[in-house]
N, C-alpha and C positions, 0 to 999 in steps of 0.2 A: 757456629754457624748450621742448623740444624740445616739435615738434604728434604723431609718430608714432615709437612705441620703437621699440629700436632690436633688431639681431636675434636678440641672448639672451633681451632685455622677449619679444623675438615669438612664443619657441618656448618659454618658458616660461607665457606667457600662452596659448598653443594649450594648453599640458598640459594646464592652471589647469582650463578650461571643456572636455576633453574628457574628462577624467578626470567633472565635474562631472559632463558630460551619459547617462553612463555611470552610473552613482552614480542618480540618477532611474528611467533606465532601466527599473532593477533594480530599483531602489522602488516604481512606478509595478508591474511584471512581479511584483511581491511577492501587492501589495496585490490586484492584481486572483486572483494564483492561491490566495491567500486566503481570500479575500470569495464564491468560486466554491467551494472549500471549505466553509464553513459554510454557505452554498447547497444545498449537497451532506448535509448535515448533520443542518441540519436538516430537510429532504424528509422525509432518509431514519428522522429517529424518529416522522412525518407519516407515513408509511407507503406516501408517495408516491414507490414504488421509480421508476418508466418518470422522472420528473424528478430523479431523485440522480441517475441512474447516466445521464443526459444532462449534471449538474453535476459525476459523479466522472469523466466522461470529456474536460472541459470541461479541467478539472482538466490531466491530459491529456495534454495536447493543447497547453499545459503548460509541462510540470515532468511530464517520462515516466518517469524513477526512483524514483517521493512511494507506497513500496514499502502506504504505512497506503491511501492512495488505491488504488490496488488493490484490496485485500481487501474494499475497501468496496463496490469495482469487484464485487467476485467474490458482495459480501453482497447487493446489489442483479438479484442473477441469480439468484439463487438462489432467493431471494422472489420470483420471475420467471417460475417453473418453466425456465432455463435450465440447466438443472444442464452438461450440457458449453462455456460459454462461462463460464461460473462457473468448472469444472476449472482449461482454461489460459489465467487470471488468475492464479492462490495458483500454477497450479505456474512461471509468468511469476516471481512473485514469490521464491519456491524457485529458481530457475533464478541471480537475480540472488542476494539472499543465503540461501545456503541454513541461516546458526544462528536463521533466523529462525520461531522456532513458532510463534508465527499462524496463518504457513499451514500448513505441516501439522497443524495444527489444523482449520486450515477444510477445506483440500481432503481425509483424513476423512470430515467434514459429512457433504461431497458425490457420495464415490465409499458411501459407502453410503447417502443417497437416490436413486444410483443402482444400487444395490445392490451395488456391487460392494469388497463385506465384506473379500475380503486382502487388495485394495492398501492398504484405510485401515486395517487392523492394519496395513501395515507404513507408515505414514506414524505412526497415535500410533506406533507403535515408537520411530519417531526421534525425536517429539517425546517422549518421555515420556528418552529415552539423549540430551539436546539439553539438557531439562529440570533432568538429571541436571549432567552440565558448567556448568550453570551453578549447582550449588547451591545452586538451589530443586528440595530434597526433596520439599516435599510435595504440590510439584502434580506434578513425575516419578508419585507414588505414587497421585492423585487420577486420574493415562490408568494408571498401572497396569490398578488399577481397574474402568476402561469397559474395559482391552484383556479384563481374564478377563471380567466381561459375556458380550462378544462372543464372545471361543474360547465361553466354556456353549453362549452363541445358536445358534454356528455349528456347536459338532458335538452337538449340539443334532435 
């Protein structure tokens, strides 16, 4: 019976241990991200927008590609009257995921709050077209009705 593993067994052991360490790292990272996200969501629901912003920024620091977190961060910023910063978050999501309808809708709301109705209408039209392409005709019609209301207000 050998005291030390042979060369091939040693390599296999190192590979297995390395794989296990990598899995543990990603499991911990996922758990931390999930906990911060849940904390941010809870704070947002409690209308503690400043604390929710901090939590969502913590999630983004770990995983910057989470579009939902960017959208929620934008919502927090809107609630804090930081419309320009919110617009940047929504535009970031649109740049990353051009078919993400929620980003266009939120961007439109932010642009209306900023007084930029023409750009808001343009984004609403994009969201309507995306809903139609995704065969979500009822939502497309709702956006179309909103566009008609905005167009009436624009001409008045």
